[in-house]
KOLDO-80707 format. One line per 3 residues: for each residue x, y, z of C-alpha. Coordinates in steps of 0.001 Angstrom, whole numbers. Each point is the difference from the previous one (the first is absolute). Layout:
% residues N
X Y Z | ...
//
This chain:
% residues 639
-33257 193297 128971 | 3191 643 1975 | 522 -3767 299
-356 -460 -3790 | 2722 2526 -673 | 2282 -1616 2522
-412 -3429 -1556 | 472 1408 -3411 | 3369 1522 938
1114 -3306 1483 | -1021 -1755 -3203 | 2117 2380 -2120
3011 -456 2268 | -304 -3757 -194 | -226 116 -3804
3170 2203 -299 | 1870 -2370 2308 | -950 -2990 -2120
1024 1766 -3203 | 3360 1083 1514 | 713 -3542 1231
-750 -1420 -3406 | 2322 2467 -1712 | 2780 -755 2488
-386 -3743 -587 | 123 581 -3744 | 3214 2049 332
1476 -2704 2209 | -893 -2610 -2523 | 1747 1943 -2724
3205 491 2097 | 329 -3672 1017 | 1334 -1488 -3285
3798 -421 -151 | 1994 2088 -2457 | 636 -3149 -1986
-3745 -235 -706 | 1 3343 -1763 | 3084 -844 -2130
-401 -1157 -3542 | -948 -3670 -177 | 3071 -918 -2165
2491 1877 2187 | -197 -2416 3002 | 570 -3661 459
-1316 -2296 2735 | 2755 -1658 2015 | 85 -2410 2863
993 2644 2510 | 1926 3159 736 | 3249 220 1968
478 2763 2454 | 3480 1565 118 | 1015 2877 2225
1864 2907 -1631 | -358 -1537 -3409 | 2571 1278 -2516
1241 -974 -3449 | 3571 749 -1140 | 336 2346 2952
-3144 1981 -855 | -2777 -65 2709 | -3391 -1105 -1271
-3306 1506 1124 | -1577 -3331 1039 | 843 -2981 2274
-1975 -2802 -1630 | 1553 -1793 -2991 | 110 -3373 -1681
2465 -1959 -2152 | -2766 -1691 -2018 | 951 1789 -3226
3505 -1520 -29 | 436 -3526 -1296 | 3068 -819 2107
-1254 -536 3544 | 3085 -1730 1407 | 2253 3000 652
-616 2600 2755 | -1324 3354 -1194 | 3288 1873 467
1899 -2681 -1955 | -2509 361 -2851 | 633 3711 -143
3742 -519 186 | -112 -1865 -3308 | -769 3291 -1710
2372 2172 2008 | 2578 -95 -2803 | -2258 2106 -2197
874 3030 2130 | 3143 190 -2175 | -2220 860 -2951
-1229 3466 1087 | -2884 557 -2459 | -1200 -3584 460
205 259 3782 | -2230 3060 -59 | -2917 -1838 -1625
510 -3568 1108 | -183 644 3754 | -3704 883 50
-765 -3061 -2154 | 1917 -2424 2153 | -1437 1373 3185
-3533 -43 -1419 | 437 -3689 -873 | 2039 -1280 2914
-1619 2142 2697 | -3481 1003 -1247 | -2527 1649 2218
-2374 -2494 1567 | -3363 641 1642 | -2867 -1997 1595
-3688 387 -747 | -2837 -112 2549 | -483 -3646 -909
3736 -635 805 | 909 -374 -3667 | 3624 1042 -600
822 1884 -3158 | 3286 1360 -1428 | 236 3073 -2238
1357 -811 -3424 | 2616 2167 -1776 | -885 2034 -3040
1098 -1236 -3408 | 1632 3311 -915 | 2124 -337 3153
1412 -3148 -1569 | 308 1210 -3587 | 2099 3049 747
2741 -2289 1433 | 558 -1927 -3246 | 2275 2490 -1808
2198 1241 2892 | 344 -3569 1328 | 442 -1843 -3276
3326 -1353 1237 | -2103 -2322 2253 | -1680 -1425 -3072
3422 -326 -1695 | 1692 -1981 2743 | -2639 -1601 2209
-3508 752 -1195 | -2849 1025 2190 | -1758 -2657 2087
-3549 -726 -1021 | -1606 2117 2701 | 2040 3045 -1119
-952 -261 -3651 | -2482 2650 -1008 | -2376 -2480 -1616
-536 -1823 3308 | -3592 32 1330 | 975 1943 3137
418 3182 -2041 | -2993 2065 -1000 | -96 3428 -1621
-1189 2923 2096 | 674 -1581 3424 | 1445 2193 2747
1571 -795 3329 | 1976 1668 2765 | 3356 -1148 -1380
-267 2479 -2848 | 152 2892 2481 | 3083 -1280 1878
3297 1810 -352 | 2854 -2390 -748 | 3716 618 29
1024 740 -3626 | 3601 1139 584 | 2130 -1212 -2956
2397 -2797 910 | 2243 -1099 -2884 | 2871 -2379 688
3301 132 -1972 | 559 -106 -2917 | -3253 2008 -141
-519 3561 1062 | -3243 1793 871 | -951 2608 -2612
-3043 2008 -987 | 1123 152 -3626 | -2276 -2520 -1832
2471 -200 -2900 | 2609 -1348 2398 | -2215 -2762 1457
858 -3604 -403 | -2490 -1593 -2383 | -1232 -2433 2717
639 2075 3128 | -1818 3325 -125 | 1439 2618 2255
3574 -1332 -193 | 2695 471 -2671 | 3220 -1885 -570
3009 1720 1507 | 2385 1898 -2290 | 2820 -2521 311
-975 -3087 -1975 | -547 -2752 2615 | 767 -2728 -2492
3714 1023 246 | 1879 90 3309 | 1739 3071 1403
3375 -1563 -793 | -985 -583 -3638 | -1157 3581 -273
3368 1172 1294 | 1924 -2252 -2406 | -1873 1277 -3000
419 3601 1058 | 3759 -447 302 | 42 -1762 -3355
-1879 2863 -1658 | 2388 2517 1567 | 3064 -1826 -1370
-1073 -789 -3586 | -1943 3249 -267 | 3095 2014 985
2128 -1870 -2532 | -2525 638 -2772 | -335 3651 1041
3797 456 -116 | 469 -1786 -3305 | -2748 1915 -1788
1236 3288 1498 | 3493 -802 -1253 | -1379 -512 -3499
-2050 3172 89 | 2978 2090 1125 | 2201 -1637 -2654
-2365 1155 -2691 | -230 3490 1456 | 3818 439 139
75 101 -3792 | -3544 367 -1024 | 735 1532 -3391
1909 -3102 -1007 | -2174 -2598 1719 | -3450 1394 -785
-265 -1651 -3369 | -2403 -2844 -828 | -189 -2870 657
2510 313 2836 | -1870 2755 1842 | -2928 -2423 511
2180 -1706 2589 | 56 3294 1869 | -3806 110 99
-258 -3628 1131 | 2453 528 2813 | -1861 3199 958
-3223 -2003 287 | 1612 -2621 2201 | 1680 2744 2078
-3278 1736 808 | -1733 -3386 490 | 2711 -920 2532
-633 3242 1847 | -3618 -1031 357 | 1132 -3303 1523
2525 1660 2307 | -2498 2578 1304 | -1113 -2513 2602
3297 364 1853 | -696 3622 901 | -830 -149 3743
-3718 -679 411 | -620 -105 -3719 | -753 -3691 -320
-2951 262 2374 | -1407 2949 -1909 | 432 -1812 -3324
-1524 -3400 741 | -2231 725 3010 | -3238 1915 418
-574 2455 2805 | -1915 -2683 2014 | 2997 -2344 -167
-1440 -2408 -2561 | 1429 -1078 -3352 | -573 2290 -2969
-2302 -1533 -2586 | -1825 1342 -3079 | 1830 3340 -16
-451 2822 -700 | -3206 741 1865 | -1173 3512 -686
-1268 1784 3075 | 1251 -2627 2437 | 2322 2420 1762
3027 -2287 -507 | 3371 1452 -1002 | 1215 -352 -3603
3303 -1776 772 | -1265 -3300 -1377 | -1254 1577 -3211
3188 1976 -584 | 2250 -3026 498 | -2221 -2055 -2344
215 2650 -2706 | 3750 298 260 | 667 -3790 0
-2620 -1073 -2508 | 237 2881 -2472 | 3779 -95 -334
45 -3793 -112 | -2407 4 -2958 | 1950 2923 -1584
3220 -2023 342 | -1677 -2952 -1668 | -1241 2233 -2844
3468 1485 -537 | 1425 -3541 -94 | -2250 -875 -2935
999 3251 -1694 | 3677 -795 617 | -245 -3379 -1620
-1952 1457 -2956 | 2572 2790 -459 | 2899 -2453 134
-1751 -2163 -2545 | -378 2942 -2362 | 3603 1130 576
1485 -3461 -690 | -2170 -327 -3071 | 1216 3333 -1378
3745 -727 250 | 1688 1208 -3193 | -2477 2841 -501
523 3701 709 | -3555 848 896 | -1160 275 3593
-2633 -2708 290 | -1156 1371 3374 | -515 3561 -1278
-3654 996 347 | -806 -2845 2412 | 1355 1583 3195
-3166 1917 738 | -1997 -3165 -445 | 2326 -1802 2369
-639 2503 2770 | -3717 40 -645 | -314 -3757 420
2472 -340 2805 | -1621 2602 2277 | -3687 -109 -965
-690 -3772 84 | 1198 -330 3644 | -1965 3134 874
-3250 -1528 -1337 | 650 -3231 1911 | 763 1902 3216
-3121 2170 -225 | -2147 -3078 -707 | 1341 -1775 3096
-785 3018 2166 | -3484 424 -1477 | -815 -3658 729
1344 337 3591 | 1865 -3273 20 | 3247 1186 1585
911 -1960 3144 | 2652 339 2645 | 2437 -2769 766
1844 37 3347 | 2526 -2612 -1167 | 1305 2005 -2981
-778 3381 1596 | -1709 1495 -3092 | -3447 429 -1475
-654 -1713 -3326 | -2839 -1241 -2170 | -1372 -3473 530
1436 -966 3380 | -3516 -1123 972 | -1651 -615 -3376
2001 -2288 -2270 | -2081 854 -3036 | 1157 3624 37
3605 -1041 612 | -145 -2184 -3064 | -1672 2673 -2136
2058 3026 1068 | 3387 -1604 713 | 556 -3402 -1564
-1756 685 -3301 | 1874 3246 -895 | 3358 -1422 1178
-486 -3334 -1782 | -1032 1684 -3239 | 2867 2491 173
2621 -2654 689 | -1277 -2124 -2844 | 175 2913 -2482
3380 1135 1356 | 1561 -3423 -205 | -1289 -359 -3560
1785 3184 -1028 | 3137 -973 1876 | 160 -3414 -1675
-457 1650 -3426 | 2793 2465 783 | 2284 -2858 1076
-695 -1847 -3201 | 900 3144 -2011 | 3293 368 1831
857 -3674 -406 | -549 216 -3760 | 2154 3123 -525
3413 -1659 -59 | -810 -3027 -2191 | -1680 2287 -2544
2938 2456 -292 | 3218 -1688 1263 | 2343 2371 -1835
-1663 3239 900 | 143 -257 3817 | 3237 251 1863
1040 -2358 2746 | -594 2667 2595 | -3505 622 -1303
-661 -3728 -57 | 1091 -323 3593 | -2237 2881 887
-2946 -1648 -1702 | 749 -3202 1897 | 54 1869 3321
-3299 1671 -826 | -1591 -3345 -820 | 1216 -1476 3249
-1205 3015 1926 | -3484 -67 -1542 | -155 -3749 417
662 176 3734 | -2362 2926 330 | -2742 -1969 -1731
727 -3071 2134 | -223 1966 3255 | -3137 1728 -1051
-1638 -3240 -1040 | 1027 -1643 3281 | -1403 2796 2125
-3275 -137 -1971 | -312 -3760 482 | 744 342 3722
-2578 2745 397 | -2722 -1958 -1778 | 901 -3153 1877
-348 1735 3327 | -3365 1461 -974 | -1150 -3422 -1191
990 -1321 3441 | -1960 2789 1624 | -3068 -456 -2159
-127 -3769 664 | 257 340 3780 | -1497 3358 906
-3472 -1466 752 | 1524 -2599 2323 | 1998 2689 1796
-3101 2174 416 | -1942 -2928 1400 | 2832 -714 2387
23 3643 1124 | -3796 -10 532 | 258 -3167 2080
2866 1471 2029 | -2037 3183 696 | -3050 -2038 944
2123 -2089 2377 | 1602 3024 1639 | -3410 1589 373
-1244 -3203 1690 | -2842 -383 -2459 | 1037 -3023 -1989
-2190 -3167 133 | 2200 -1652 2576 | -40 3159 2077
-3785 -134 178 | 399 -3529 1354 | 2350 1311 2710
2984 -1972 -1280 | 2097 2809 -1469 | 2784 2009 1548
856 3195 -1882 | 3594 -314 980 | 421 -3141 -2211
-1240 1580 -3232 | 2371 -455 -2972 | -61 539 -3757
-782 -3081 -1958 | 1645 1449 -3170 | 2286 2988 -507
1827 1525 -2965 | 3761 -236 -208 | 1817 3187 863
2808 -1048 -2354 | -2388 316 -2959 | -821 3567 1052
3727 839 203 | 651 -1458 -3448 | -2893 1924 -1437
1364 3256 1440 | 3484 -835 -1208 | -1085 -417 -3638
-1181 3586 -62 | 3205 1499 1383 | 2222 -2417 -1956
-1586 1154 -3254 | 912 3605 902 | 3580 -1072 833
320 -1876 -3304 | -1211 3086 -1941 | 2652 2091 1662
2816 -2211 -1274 | -200 1518 -3475 | 2424 2742 1158
2356 -2372 1828 | 2909 292 -2436 | 3498 1399 -276
-837 3316 -1765 | -2441 935 2735 | 2572 -972 2629
2376 2516 -1571 | -2808 2519 -128 | -565 -314 3712
3769 122 597 | 350 3299 -1884 | -2972 1610 1794
1143 -1173 3408 | 3365 1519 -652 | -1618 3282 -953
-2228 -176 3069 | 2830 -548 2439 | 2476 2131 -1946
2445 -2886 -328 | 1176 1174 -3413 | -468 2887 -2328
-1783 -1126 -3188 | -587 2645 -2652 | -3623 416 -1095
-712 -2133 -2976 | 3308 -1858 272 | -1387 -3512 408
1761 -3014 -1393 | 2069 1927 -2579 | 341 -1825 -3292
2391 555 -2909 | -2282 935 -2841 | 1274 -664 -3538
1217 3130 -1794 | -1621 1228 -3154 | 3325 -197 -1771
-32 -3712 753 | -3544 -418 -1217 | 90 1781 -3362
2830 -2051 -1589 | -1849 -3175 889 | -3360 1131 -1303
-715 -2947 -2217 | 893 -2473 2751 | -2428 1768 2280
-2715 -33 -2668 | 273 -3788 -325 | -391 -332 3732
-3013 2336 -30 | -1824 -2428 -2275 | 204 -2668 2709
28 2011 3216 | -3823 207 286 | -43 -3714 659
2644 179 2720 | -1243 1872 3097 | 2358 1024 2702
-492 -2368 2967 | 2695 1610 2148 | -966 685 3612
1083 3572 333 | -1138 3331 1237 | -2464 472 -2876
-1616 -3404 691 | 205 -479 3777 | -2988 -2359 139
976 -2025 -3102 | -3287 510 -1763 | 587 2708 -2671
1043 -2093 -2928 | 731 2900 -2397 | 2347 2245 1906
3338 1682 -731 | 2970 -1795 1393 | 2455 2599 1220
2295 -2479 1662 | 294 -2326 -3004 | 1930 458 -3173
-2855 -1530 -1943 | -2387 1951 -2105 | -3346 212 1733
-3353 169 -1738 | -611 3610 1018 | 3447 1365 -816
316 -1630 -3398 | -2858 1939 -1653 | 1389 3172 1489
3219 -623 -1889 | -1971 -634 -3154 | -1898 3261 479
3267 1832 687 | 1423 -1230 -3332 | -3170 1067 -1793
354 3458 1464 | 3670 118 -1155 | -939 -1376 -3446
2560 -2728 508 | -1701 -2727 -2018 | -3289 1026 -1600
-203 -2845 -2411 | 604 -2682 2616 | -2405 1544 2422
-2636 321 -2740 | 258 -3675 -819 | 173 -1449 3532
-1959 2431 2141 | -2647 -1897 1962 | -1469 2601 2318
-1534 3415 -251 | 1755 3140 1228 | -2393 111 2969
1318 -3305 1205 | 3620 1164 97 | 1744 2391 2299
1939 2671 -1862 | 3251 883 1657 | 939 2784 -2411
//
């Protein structure tokens, strides 16, 4: 019995040993298969063999394996490092470089492994690894195009595949080459180069051209500023006399050009130009204003000043031509044809530009321009420039010239229609006015034609210039097609097509020249004497009694009464003969129905006063009753 127990224990020990050995062999059998055997069937590819490389790295990033293969790449002639060098230029596209490195390394240097049966397999990249490179790296598609093995529809890409490359940490430090700057502001990014924005100074113009245009703006802008300021001060010196319509409209036009010139000249304040046309990251301002961007408002303020007052000046020009047309058409009448319209004039002149300015700001299409040094609408988008600049100006000039031509025709017809009622002096004055308006119309028409011609030149060539700029940036970034073929040198990059800086200068000149032309309305002898008198008062060069300005010998009443009937005959014709004398009461030569205090002629405002005086004195009731043309409210009683 003791022996049976002993043998039974030995039997149990032998059985446990056999079971343990079987389990160990089963575990060993499970652990033997290579990791490639447990991968998804579509995520590996059988290759002829694996290549062992010590300290394997890709773009300077160490990889976690030493076996690789170049079987996924179609070009087998170049060494591995030379193949990677072909794509080195993409490091100048920061956002592309972040996502394209894992893809290139997964294709050029995939992980390779060998099965127990000595079958070599490479791990295939995931399809989403390829797809997320398409948008940031679209410049590759634009210039070169992806090779077949890097197209996402290639059979080497399968969804859901994973490999060790996806866990590698690559260098993603931004590297933008001039004229690009690294920026995190997505709104500043170049359309084809994400992570980089174009520098503030427009690279399509040289530094020398920028300097030339800035000097040009300083010169012509200063001249316009001085001329318009001279006109404004001239009006203010005798505002009571010069504030009558239509002449006072010249004051408002010059005021608009004066403030507009201040907006242009603001760039010459130290450091101001950079604040106006550049963003905080050093890139060019585009699509301003951007609410909540943290940028300063210098660009928006300059745009409002320049654009609003330019449009207001254009509006006042149309009103001026309309008022002159009404005034010339009412010669010979005592009524004020502009009475009741002045409020409407101000409403149109100030509100229409305000609506246009607010619309531009709401659409965020204000752009900075380093060449001109200001922010304006449509520097980038030509459609908005045409809609908010060319269309209002073209329409206003057309309407204004129409009124001017009608006014000229009225003046030309005055003398032939009434040759005996207009003196030689008045005829000469009419002739001078016709010449003045004719030259003004000619200059205005010329400036308009020049402006539209320059914009037509810009519209026809802007796409070619943009393409040339994109090619230049691609060349400087070493990512152009020839760069990928290792035949490009960034130092030899040039613009294929560039705009003429002369056209930009002419365009700027037309704006300031228009302001200078508008200031010439007060360039006459009476205003020269006005300045002379006030300068003498200012520097105490002579003592001039208050109110003693250009004393005139007025006719005595004793001389008027005996010649009453002679005066009455002249009164019947005087309404058709306006005083065209350039004197203190008409310093801008626009008020066609003014009293001539320096002339011995009867003016159209003094004659009815004489008639009213005689009515008050009961000098000739019967004659007045038969020939009276106007109501008492139209006459000025001097009794």
